[in-house]
PDB file of N, CA, C and O in Angstrom, chain B, residues numbered from 101:
ATOM      1  N   MET B 101     -15.041  -2.394  11.258  1.00  0.00           N
ATOM      2  CA  MET B 101     -14.573  -1.575  10.168  1.00  0.00           C
ATOM      3  C   MET B 101     -13.628  -2.420   9.298  1.00  0.00           C
ATOM      4  O   MET B 101     -12.766  -3.120   9.828  1.00  0.00           O
ATOM      5  N   PRO B 102     -13.783  -2.361   7.994  1.00  0.00           N
ATOM      6  CA  PRO B 102     -12.923  -3.159   7.111  1.00  0.00           C
ATOM      7  C   PRO B 102     -11.462  -2.722   7.169  1.00  0.00           C
ATOM      8  O   PRO B 102     -11.154  -1.564   7.452  1.00  0.00           O
ATOM      9  N   SER B 103     -10.579  -3.664   6.899  1.00  0.00           N
ATOM     10  CA  SER B 103      -9.143  -3.391   6.797  1.00  0.00           C
ATOM     11  C   SER B 103      -8.704  -3.585   5.357  1.00  0.00           C
ATOM     12  O   SER B 103      -9.244  -4.422   4.634  1.00  0.00           O
ATOM     13  N   PHE B 104      -7.721  -2.804   4.955  1.00  0.00           N
ATOM     14  CA  PHE B 104      -7.173  -2.889   3.606  1.00  0.00           C
ATOM     15  C   PHE B 104      -5.657  -2.988   3.674  1.00  0.00           C
ATOM     16  O   PHE B 104      -5.017  -2.279   4.451  1.00  0.00           O
ATOM     17  N   ASN B 105      -5.087  -3.863   2.865  1.00  0.00           N
ATOM     18  CA  ASN B 105      -3.643  -3.935   2.708  1.00  0.00           C
ATOM     19  C   ASN B 105      -3.264  -2.959   1.601  1.00  0.00           C
ATOM     20  O   ASN B 105      -3.863  -2.965   0.527  1.00  0.00           O
ATOM     21  N   VAL B 106      -2.278  -2.133   1.867  1.00  0.00           N
ATOM     22  CA  VAL B 106      -1.871  -1.088   0.930  1.00  0.00           C
ATOM     23  C   VAL B 106      -0.395  -1.257   0.598  1.00  0.00           C
ATOM     24  O   VAL B 106       0.432  -1.502   1.476  1.00  0.00           O
ATOM     25  N   ARG B 107      -0.082  -1.121  -0.687  1.00  0.00           N
ATOM     26  CA  ARG B 107       1.317  -1.138  -1.134  1.00  0.00           C
ATOM     27  C   ARG B 107       1.540   0.043  -2.071  1.00  0.00           C
ATOM     28  O   ARG B 107       0.712   0.324  -2.938  1.00  0.00           O
ATOM     29  N   PHE B 108       2.654   0.723  -1.891  1.00  0.00           N
ATOM     30  CA  PHE B 108       3.067   1.784  -2.799  1.00  0.00           C
ATOM     31  C   PHE B 108       4.186   1.227  -3.660  1.00  0.00           C
ATOM     32  O   PHE B 108       5.191   0.735  -3.147  1.00  0.00           O
ATOM     33  N   ILE B 109       4.007   1.309  -4.981  1.00  0.00           N
ATOM     34  CA  ILE B 109       4.890   0.649  -5.938  1.00  0.00           C
ATOM     35  C   ILE B 109       5.591   1.673  -6.820  1.00  0.00           C
ATOM     36  O   ILE B 109       4.975   2.639  -7.271  1.00  0.00           O
ATOM     37  N   LYS B 110       6.880   1.458  -7.065  1.00  0.00           N
ATOM     38  CA  LYS B 110       7.666   2.264  -8.005  1.00  0.00           C
ATOM     39  C   LYS B 110       8.197   1.327  -9.078  1.00  0.00           C
ATOM     40  O   LYS B 110       8.789   0.295  -8.762  1.00  0.00           O
ATOM     41  N   THR B 111       7.993   1.677 -10.339  1.00  0.00           N
ATOM     42  CA  THR B 111       8.529   0.893 -11.449  1.00  0.00           C
ATOM     43  C   THR B 111       9.908   1.439 -11.793  1.00  0.00           C
ATOM     44  O   THR B 111      10.063   2.624 -12.089  1.00  0.00           O
ATOM     45  N   VAL B 112      10.905   0.566 -11.751  1.00  0.00           N
ATOM     46  CA  VAL B 112      12.287   0.956 -12.034  1.00  0.00           C
ATOM     47  C   VAL B 112      12.849   0.066 -13.130  1.00  0.00           C
ATOM     48  O   VAL B 112      12.426  -1.078 -13.294  1.00  0.00           O
ATOM     49  N   SER B 113      13.809   0.602 -13.880  1.00  0.00           N
ATOM     50  CA  SER B 113      14.462  -0.159 -14.940  1.00  0.00           C
ATOM     51  C   SER B 113      15.833  -0.619 -14.465  1.00  0.00           C
ATOM     52  O   SER B 113      16.539   0.109 -13.767  1.00  0.00           O
ATOM     53  N   ASP B 114      16.202  -1.851 -14.859  1.00  0.00           N
ATOM     54  CA  ASP B 114      17.539  -2.325 -14.530  1.00  0.00           C
ATOM     55  C   ASP B 114      18.501  -1.888 -15.641  1.00  0.00           C
ATOM     56  O   ASP B 114      18.105  -1.167 -16.557  1.00  0.00           O
ATOM     57  N   ASP B 115      19.746  -2.318 -15.561  1.00  0.00           N
ATOM     58  CA  ASP B 115      20.757  -1.874 -16.529  1.00  0.00           C
ATOM     59  C   ASP B 115      20.533  -2.432 -17.937  1.00  0.00           C
ATOM     60  O   ASP B 115      21.183  -1.995 -18.887  1.00  0.00           O
ATOM     61  N   THR B 116      19.618  -3.394 -18.074  1.00  0.00           N
ATOM     62  CA  THR B 116      19.309  -3.919 -19.413  1.00  0.00           C
ATOM     63  C   THR B 116      18.014  -3.334 -19.967  1.00  0.00           C
ATOM     64  O   THR B 116      17.586  -3.701 -21.061  1.00  0.00           O
ATOM     65  N   GLY B 117      17.389  -2.426 -19.217  1.00  0.00           N
ATOM     66  CA  GLY B 117      16.162  -1.792 -19.670  1.00  0.00           C
ATOM     67  C   GLY B 117      14.884  -2.506 -19.268  1.00  0.00           C
ATOM     68  O   GLY B 117      13.792  -2.045 -19.600  1.00  0.00           O
ATOM     69  N   HIS B 118      14.999  -3.626 -18.554  1.00  0.00           N
ATOM     70  CA  HIS B 118      13.813  -4.354 -18.105  1.00  0.00           C
ATOM     71  C   HIS B 118      13.219  -3.662 -16.880  1.00  0.00           C
ATOM     72  O   HIS B 118      13.937  -3.257 -15.966  1.00  0.00           O
ATOM     73  N   GLU B 119      11.912  -3.539 -16.884  1.00  0.00           N
ATOM     74  CA  GLU B 119      11.231  -2.884 -15.766  1.00  0.00           C
ATOM     75  C   GLU B 119      10.889  -3.871 -14.661  1.00  0.00           C
ATOM     76  O   GLU B 119      10.538  -5.024 -14.912  1.00  0.00           O
ATOM     77  N   HIS B 120      11.004  -3.385 -13.439  1.00  0.00           N
ATOM     78  CA  HIS B 120      10.675  -4.171 -12.256  1.00  0.00           C
ATOM     79  C   HIS B 120       9.850  -3.308 -11.317  1.00  0.00           C
ATOM     80  O   HIS B 120      10.025  -2.091 -11.261  1.00  0.00           O
ATOM     81  N   ARG B 121       8.951  -3.946 -10.580  1.00  0.00           N
ATOM     82  CA  ARG B 121       8.108  -3.235  -9.616  1.00  0.00           C
ATOM     83  C   ARG B 121       8.733  -3.376  -8.228  1.00  0.00           C
ATOM     84  O   ARG B 121       8.915  -4.484  -7.724  1.00  0.00           O
ATOM     85  N   ALA B 122       9.056  -2.241  -7.625  1.00  0.00           N
ATOM     86  CA  ALA B 122       9.672  -2.230  -6.303  1.00  0.00           C
ATOM     87  C   ALA B 122       8.673  -1.645  -5.292  1.00  0.00           C
ATOM     88  O   ALA B 122       8.136  -0.555  -5.484  1.00  0.00           O
ATOM     89  N   CYS B 123       8.447  -2.389  -4.228  1.00  0.00           N
ATOM     90  CA  CYS B 123       7.535  -1.932  -3.173  1.00  0.00           C
ATOM     91  C   CYS B 123       8.259  -0.906  -2.305  1.00  0.00           C
ATOM     92  O   CYS B 123       9.314  -1.193  -1.739  1.00  0.00           O
ATOM     93  N   GLN B 124       7.686   0.283  -2.207  1.00  0.00           N
ATOM     94  CA  GLN B 124       8.273   1.362  -1.411  1.00  0.00           C
ATOM     95  C   GLN B 124       7.763   1.359   0.027  1.00  0.00           C
ATOM     96  O   GLN B 124       8.453   1.819   0.937  1.00  0.00           O
ATOM     97  N   ALA B 125       6.561   0.842   0.226  1.00  0.00           N
ATOM     98  CA  ALA B 125       5.986   0.735   1.580  1.00  0.00           C
ATOM     99  C   ALA B 125       4.776  -0.183   1.503  1.00  0.00           C
ATOM    100  O   ALA B 125       4.098  -0.264   0.478  1.00  0.00           O
ATOM    101  N   ALA B 126       4.523  -0.867   2.601  1.00  0.00           N
ATOM    102  CA  ALA B 126       3.345  -1.745   2.696  1.00  0.00           C
ATOM    103  C   ALA B 126       2.826  -1.678   4.126  1.00  0.00           C
ATOM    104  O   ALA B 126       3.595  -1.778   5.082  1.00  0.00           O
ATOM    105  N   PHE B 127       1.521  -1.508   4.260  1.00  0.00           N
ATOM    106  CA  PHE B 127       0.915  -1.468   5.587  1.00  0.00           C
ATOM    107  C   PHE B 127      -0.582  -1.713   5.489  1.00  0.00           C
ATOM    108  O   PHE B 127      -1.134  -1.815   4.393  1.00  0.00           O
ATOM    109  N   ARG B 128      -1.230  -1.807   6.632  1.00  0.00           N
ATOM    110  CA  ARG B 128      -2.667  -2.059   6.715  1.00  0.00           C
ATOM    111  C   ARG B 128      -3.373  -0.793   7.188  1.00  0.00           C
ATOM    112  O   ARG B 128      -2.889  -0.089   8.075  1.00  0.00           O
ATOM    113  N   VAL B 129      -4.529  -0.516   6.579  1.00  0.00           N
ATOM    114  CA  VAL B 129      -5.323   0.661   6.922  1.00  0.00           C
ATOM    115  C   VAL B 129      -6.731   0.197   7.274  1.00  0.00           C
ATOM    116  O   VAL B 129      -7.320  -0.602   6.546  1.00  0.00           O
ATOM    117  N   ASP B 130      -7.271   0.687   8.376  1.00  0.00           N
ATOM    118  CA  ASP B 130      -8.658   0.451   8.733  1.00  0.00           C
ATOM    119  C   ASP B 130      -9.465   1.658   8.264  1.00  0.00           C
ATOM    120  O   ASP B 130      -9.193   2.787   8.671  1.00  0.00           O
ATOM    121  N   ALA B 131     -10.456   1.419   7.410  1.00  0.00           N
ATOM    122  CA  ALA B 131     -11.265   2.514   6.869  1.00  0.00           C
ATOM    123  C   ALA B 131     -12.638   1.984   6.493  1.00  0.00           C
ATOM    124  O   ALA B 131     -12.821   0.784   6.284  1.00  0.00           O
ATOM    125  N   ALA B 132     -13.602   2.897   6.409  1.00  0.00           N
ATOM    126  CA  ALA B 132     -14.981   2.523   6.109  1.00  0.00           C
ATOM    127  C   ALA B 132     -15.188   2.126   4.656  1.00  0.00           C
ATOM    128  O   ALA B 132     -16.113   1.375   4.349  1.00  0.00           O
ATOM    129  N   SER B 133     -14.332   2.625   3.747  1.00  0.00           N
ATOM    130  CA  SER B 133     -14.501   2.330   2.328  1.00  0.00           C
ATOM    131  C   SER B 133     -13.140   2.304   1.636  1.00  0.00           C
ATOM    132  O   SER B 133     -12.122   2.679   2.217  1.00  0.00           O
ATOM    133  N   LEU B 134     -13.146   1.858   0.399  1.00  0.00           N
ATOM    134  CA  LEU B 134     -11.913   1.812  -0.387  1.00  0.00           C
ATOM    135  C   LEU B 134     -11.359   3.217  -0.607  1.00  0.00           C
ATOM    136  O   LEU B 134     -10.152   3.431  -0.493  1.00  0.00           O
ATOM    137  N   SER B 135     -12.220   4.165  -0.919  1.00  0.00           N
ATOM    138  CA  SER B 135     -11.739   5.535  -1.151  1.00  0.00           C
ATOM    139  C   SER B 135     -11.193   6.157   0.136  1.00  0.00           C
ATOM    140  O   SER B 135     -10.198   6.881   0.097  1.00  0.00           O
ATOM    141  N   ALA B 136     -11.829   5.884   1.261  1.00  0.00           N
ATOM    142  CA  ALA B 136     -11.327   6.383   2.544  1.00  0.00           C
ATOM    143  C   ALA B 136      -9.979   5.740   2.879  1.00  0.00           C
ATOM    144  O   ALA B 136      -9.093   6.392   3.431  1.00  0.00           O
ATOM    145  N   ALA B 137      -9.834   4.461   2.542  1.00  0.00           N
ATOM    146  CA  ALA B 137      -8.562   3.767   2.767  1.00  0.00           C
ATOM    147  C   ALA B 137      -7.456   4.381   1.909  1.00  0.00           C
ATOM    148  O   ALA B 137      -6.329   4.550   2.376  1.00  0.00           O
ATOM    149  N   ALA B 138      -7.772   4.715   0.661  1.00  0.00           N
ATOM    150  CA  ALA B 138      -6.789   5.328  -0.235  1.00  0.00           C
ATOM    151  C   ALA B 138      -6.338   6.676   0.322  1.00  0.00           C
ATOM    152  O   ALA B 138      -5.144   6.975   0.332  1.00  0.00           O
ATOM    153  N   GLN B 139      -7.277   7.483   0.781  1.00  0.00           N
ATOM    154  CA  GLN B 139      -6.927   8.790   1.348  1.00  0.00           C
ATOM    155  C   GLN B 139      -6.066   8.641   2.592  1.00  0.00           C
ATOM    156  O   GLN B 139      -5.075   9.353   2.756  1.00  0.00           O
ATOM    157  N   GLN B 140      -6.443   7.712   3.472  1.00  0.00           N
ATOM    158  CA  GLN B 140      -5.676   7.498   4.699  1.00  0.00           C
ATOM    159  C   GLN B 140      -4.275   6.983   4.379  1.00  0.00           C
ATOM    160  O   GLN B 140      -3.298   7.395   5.004  1.00  0.00           O
ATOM    161  N   ALA B 141      -4.182   6.079   3.400  1.00  0.00           N
ATOM    162  CA  ALA B 141      -2.883   5.535   3.009  1.00  0.00           C
ATOM    163  C   ALA B 141      -1.976   6.632   2.459  1.00  0.00           C
ATOM    164  O   ALA B 141      -0.790   6.675   2.786  1.00  0.00           O
ATOM    165  N   GLU B 142      -2.518   7.511   1.634  1.00  0.00           N
ATOM    166  CA  GLU B 142      -1.737   8.623   1.091  1.00  0.00           C
ATOM    167  C   GLU B 142      -1.206   9.503   2.226  1.00  0.00           C
ATOM    168  O   GLU B 142      -0.032   9.872   2.240  1.00  0.00           O
ATOM    169  N   THR B 143      -2.076   9.829   3.165  1.00  0.00           N
ATOM    170  CA  THR B 143      -1.681  10.667   4.299  1.00  0.00           C
ATOM    171  C   THR B 143      -0.591   9.993   5.121  1.00  0.00           C
ATOM    172  O   THR B 143       0.409  10.625   5.461  1.00  0.00           O
ATOM    173  N   ASP B 144      -0.775   8.716   5.443  1.00  0.00           N
ATOM    174  CA  ASP B 144       0.204   7.981   6.246  1.00  0.00           C
ATOM    175  C   ASP B 144       1.544   7.872   5.528  1.00  0.00           C
ATOM    176  O   ASP B 144       2.596   8.058   6.140  1.00  0.00           O
ATOM    177  N   PHE B 145       1.508   7.570   4.226  1.00  0.00           N
ATOM    178  CA  PHE B 145       2.740   7.419   3.456  1.00  0.00           C
ATOM    179  C   PHE B 145       3.508   8.743   3.410  1.00  0.00           C
ATOM    180  O   PHE B 145       4.721   8.767   3.615  1.00  0.00           O
ATOM    181  N   CYS B 146       2.799   9.839   3.140  1.00  0.00           N
ATOM    182  CA  CYS B 146       3.447  11.153   3.079  1.00  0.00           C
ATOM    183  C   CYS B 146       4.055  11.532   4.425  1.00  0.00           C
ATOM    184  O   CYS B 146       5.154  12.083   4.481  1.00  0.00           O
ATOM    185  N   LYS B 147       3.341  11.239   5.505  1.00  0.00           N
ATOM    186  CA  LYS B 147       3.861  11.538   6.840  1.00  0.00           C
ATOM    187  C   LYS B 147       5.115  10.709   7.111  1.00  0.00           C
ATOM    188  O   LYS B 147       6.099  11.220   7.645  1.00  0.00           O
ATOM    189  N   GLN B 148       5.076   9.434   6.743  1.00  0.00           N
ATOM    190  CA  GLN B 148       6.212   8.537   6.962  1.00  0.00           C
ATOM    191  C   GLN B 148       7.448   8.999   6.186  1.00  0.00           C
ATOM    192  O   GLN B 148       8.564   8.942   6.703  1.00  0.00           O
ATOM    193  N   LYS B 149       7.252   9.453   4.955  1.00  0.00           N
ATOM    194  CA  LYS B 149       8.373   9.871   4.100  1.00  0.00           C
ATOM    195  C   LYS B 149       8.727  11.342   4.250  1.00  0.00           C
ATOM    196  O   LYS B 149       9.769  11.778   3.760  1.00  0.00           O
ATOM    197  N   GLY B 150       7.875  12.117   4.922  1.00  0.00           N
ATOM    198  CA  GLY B 150       8.132  13.536   5.105  1.00  0.00           C
ATOM    199  C   GLY B 150       7.976  14.348   3.825  1.00  0.00           C
ATOM    200  O   GLY B 150       8.743  15.277   3.572  1.00  0.00           O
ATOM    201  N   VAL B 151       6.974  13.988   3.016  1.00  0.00           N
ATOM    202  CA  VAL B 151       6.711  14.685   1.754  1.00  0.00           C
ATOM    203  C   VAL B 151       5.238  15.067   1.678  1.00  0.00           C
ATOM    204  O   VAL B 151       4.424  14.598   2.474  1.00  0.00           O
ATOM    205  N   ARG B 152       4.903  15.923   0.715  1.00  0.00           N
ATOM    206  CA  ARG B 152       3.503  16.305   0.513  1.00  0.00           C
ATOM    207  C   ARG B 152       2.838  15.514  -0.599  1.00  0.00           C
ATOM    208  O   ARG B 152       1.610  15.454  -0.669  1.00  0.00           O
ATOM    209  N   ASP B 153       3.638  14.904  -1.471  1.00  0.00           N
ATOM    210  CA  ASP B 153       3.107  14.185  -2.636  1.00  0.00           C
ATOM    211  C   ASP B 153       3.726  12.792  -2.698  1.00  0.00           C
ATOM    212  O   ASP B 153       4.931  12.652  -2.906  1.00  0.00           O
ATOM    213  N   TRP B 154       2.902  11.766  -2.518  1.00  0.00           N
ATOM    214  CA  TRP B 154       3.413  10.395  -2.477  1.00  0.00           C
ATOM    215  C   TRP B 154       4.002   9.947  -3.807  1.00  0.00           C
ATOM    216  O   TRP B 154       4.778   8.992  -3.838  1.00  0.00           O
ATOM    217  N   THR B 155       3.650  10.620  -4.921  1.00  0.00           N
ATOM    218  CA  THR B 155       4.152  10.194  -6.235  1.00  0.00           C
ATOM    219  C   THR B 155       5.633  10.513  -6.421  1.00  0.00           C
ATOM    220  O   THR B 155       6.227  10.126  -7.427  1.00  0.00           O
ATOM    221  N   ILE B 156       6.230  11.212  -5.464  1.00  0.00           N
ATOM    222  CA  ILE B 156       7.682  11.421  -5.503  1.00  0.00           C
ATOM    223  C   ILE B 156       8.395  10.080  -5.310  1.00  0.00           C
ATOM    224  O   ILE B 156       9.442   9.840  -5.911  1.00  0.00           O
ATOM    225  N   PHE B 157       7.829   9.213  -4.478  1.00  0.00           N
ATOM    226  CA  PHE B 157       8.447   7.937  -4.155  1.00  0.00           C
ATOM    227  C   PHE B 157       7.817   6.740  -4.857  1.00  0.00           C
ATOM    228  O   PHE B 157       8.437   5.679  -4.927  1.00  0.00           O
ATOM    229  N   ALA B 158       6.606   6.885  -5.374  1.00  0.00           N
ATOM    230  CA  ALA B 158       5.894   5.730  -5.943  1.00  0.00           C
ATOM    231  C   ALA B 158       5.102   6.145  -7.174  1.00  0.00           C
ATOM    232  O   ALA B 158       4.710   7.302  -7.325  1.00  0.00           O
ATOM    233  N   ASP B 159       4.877   5.169  -8.051  1.00  0.00           N
ATOM    234  CA  ASP B 159       4.088   5.390  -9.264  1.00  0.00           C
ATOM    235  C   ASP B 159       2.637   4.947  -9.084  1.00  0.00           C
ATOM    236  O   ASP B 159       1.739   5.450  -9.758  1.00  0.00           O
ATOM    237  N   ALA B 160       2.418   4.006  -8.175  1.00  0.00           N
ATOM    238  CA  ALA B 160       1.084   3.430  -8.029  1.00  0.00           C
ATOM    239  C   ALA B 160       0.838   3.026  -6.581  1.00  0.00           C
ATOM    240  O   ALA B 160       1.763   2.763  -5.812  1.00  0.00           O
ATOM    241  N   MET B 161      -0.440   2.989  -6.247  1.00  0.00           N
ATOM    242  CA  MET B 161      -0.866   2.509  -4.941  1.00  0.00           C
ATOM    243  C   MET B 161      -1.793   1.328  -5.187  1.00  0.00           C
ATOM    244  O   MET B 161      -2.738   1.430  -5.969  1.00  0.00           O
ATOM    245  N   GLU B 162      -1.529   0.220  -4.530  1.00  0.00           N
ATOM    246  CA  GLU B 162      -2.388  -0.959  -4.632  1.00  0.00           C
ATOM    247  C   GLU B 162      -3.130  -1.131  -3.319  1.00  0.00           C
ATOM    248  O   GLU B 162      -2.531  -1.100  -2.245  1.00  0.00           O
ATOM    249  N   LEU B 163      -4.438  -1.314  -3.415  1.00  0.00           N
ATOM    250  CA  LEU B 163      -5.255  -1.571  -2.229  1.00  0.00           C
ATOM    251  C   LEU B 163      -5.958  -2.900  -2.404  1.00  0.00           C
ATOM    252  O   LEU B 163      -6.461  -3.215  -3.483  1.00  0.00           O
ATOM    253  N   GLN B 164      -5.988  -3.668  -1.346  1.00  0.00           N
ATOM    254  CA  GLN B 164      -6.637  -4.974  -1.378  1.00  0.00           C
ATOM    255  C   GLN B 164      -7.334  -5.178  -0.034  1.00  0.00           C
ATOM    256  O   GLN B 164      -6.780  -4.851   1.016  1.00  0.00           O
ATOM    257  N   THR B 165      -8.528  -5.711  -0.072  1.00  0.00           N
ATOM    258  CA  THR B 165      -9.237  -6.011   1.165  1.00  0.00           C
ATOM    259  C   THR B 165      -8.447  -7.048   1.952  1.00  0.00           C
ATOM    260  O   THR B 165      -8.072  -8.092   1.418  1.00  0.00           O
ATOM    261  N   ALA B 166      -8.201  -6.756   3.206  1.00  0.00           N
ATOM    262  CA  ALA B 166      -7.480  -7.690   4.065  1.00  0.00           C
ATOM    263  C   ALA B 166      -8.420  -8.808   4.465  1.00  0.00           C
ATOM    264  O   ALA B 166      -9.517  -8.556   4.963  1.00  0.00           O
ATOM    265  N   LEU B 167      -8.000 -10.020   4.253  1.00  0.00           N
ATOM    266  CA  LEU B 167      -8.818 -11.175   4.618  1.00  0.00           C
ATOM    267  C   LEU B 167      -8.636 -11.480   6.091  1.00  0.00           C
ATOM    268  O   LEU B 167      -7.526 -11.427   6.621  1.00  0.00           O
ATOM    269  N   ALA B 168      -9.721 -11.794   6.731  1.00  0.00           N
ATOM    270  CA  ALA B 168      -9.673 -12.144   8.144  1.00  0.00           C
ATOM    271  C   ALA B 168      -8.901 -13.461   8.321  1.00  0.00           C
ATOM    272  O   ALA B 168      -8.943 -14.342   7.463  1.00  0.00           O
ATOM    273  N   MET B 169      -8.217 -13.566   9.423  1.00  0.00           N
ATOM    274  CA  MET B 169      -7.500 -14.797   9.726  1.00  0.00           C
ATOM    275  C   MET B 169      -8.509 -15.910  10.016  1.00  0.00           C
ATOM    276  O   MET B 169      -9.491 -15.682  10.723  1.00  0.00           O
ATOM    277  N   PRO B 170      -8.280 -17.096   9.483  1.00  0.00           N
ATOM    278  CA  PRO B 170      -9.200 -18.204   9.778  1.00  0.00           C
ATOM    279  C   PRO B 170      -9.105 -18.597  11.249  1.00  0.00           C
ATOM    280  O   PRO B 170      -8.050 -18.439  11.863  1.00  0.00           O
ATOM    281  N   PRO B 171     -10.184 -19.102  11.815  1.00  0.00           N
ATOM    282  CA  PRO B 171     -10.123 -19.510  13.223  1.00  0.00           C
ATOM    283  C   PRO B 171      -9.134 -20.651  13.398  1.00  0.00           C
ATOM    284  O   PRO B 171      -8.916 -21.460  12.497  1.00  0.00           O
ATOM    285  N   ALA B 172      -8.547 -20.689  14.581  1.00  0.00           N
ATOM    286  CA  ALA B 172      -7.573 -21.737  14.876  1.00  0.00           C
ATOM    287  C   ALA B 172      -8.283 -23.103  14.886  1.00  0.00           C
ATOM    288  O   ALA B 172      -9.430 -23.228  15.314  1.00  0.00           O
ATOM    289  N   TRP B 173      -7.570 -24.095  14.409  1.00  0.00           N
ATOM    290  CA  TRP B 173      -8.115 -25.448  14.390  1.00  0.00           C
ATOM    291  C   TRP B 173      -8.189 -25.996  15.802  1.00  0.00           C
ATOM    292  O   TRP B 173      -7.215 -25.946  16.553  1.00  0.00           O
ATOM    293  N   GLY B 174      -9.336 -26.513  16.151  1.00  0.00           N
ATOM    294  CA  GLY B 174      -9.490 -27.163  17.449  1.00  0.00           C
ATOM    295  C   GLY B 174      -9.112 -28.634  17.329  1.00  0.00           C
ATOM    296  O   GLY B 174      -9.265 -29.224  16.260  1.00  0.00           O
ATOM    297  N   GLY B 175      -8.653 -29.195  18.342  1.00  0.00           N
ATOM    298  CA  GLY B 175      -8.277 -30.572  18.164  1.00  0.00           C
ATOM    299  C   GLY B 175      -8.415 -31.351  19.355  1.00  0.00           C
ATOM    300  O   GLY B 175      -8.128 -32.548  19.346  1.00  0.00           O
TER     301      GLY B 175
END
């Protein structure tokens, strides 16, 4: 089953008005598809934060296919 790296991002402004992206949570999800991974990530994030709507804490969710670790070099 594929793995996906998930990050929940909140855009915040500093005291000079410049925007910065702050990661609110990052974790790995095992799911059959990208859409299934997004649903699972939303559920996990809400459970972790104790909320029903993840957009209370984040503006965006980023999903990326997790790359397999390369085999160890033999020597």
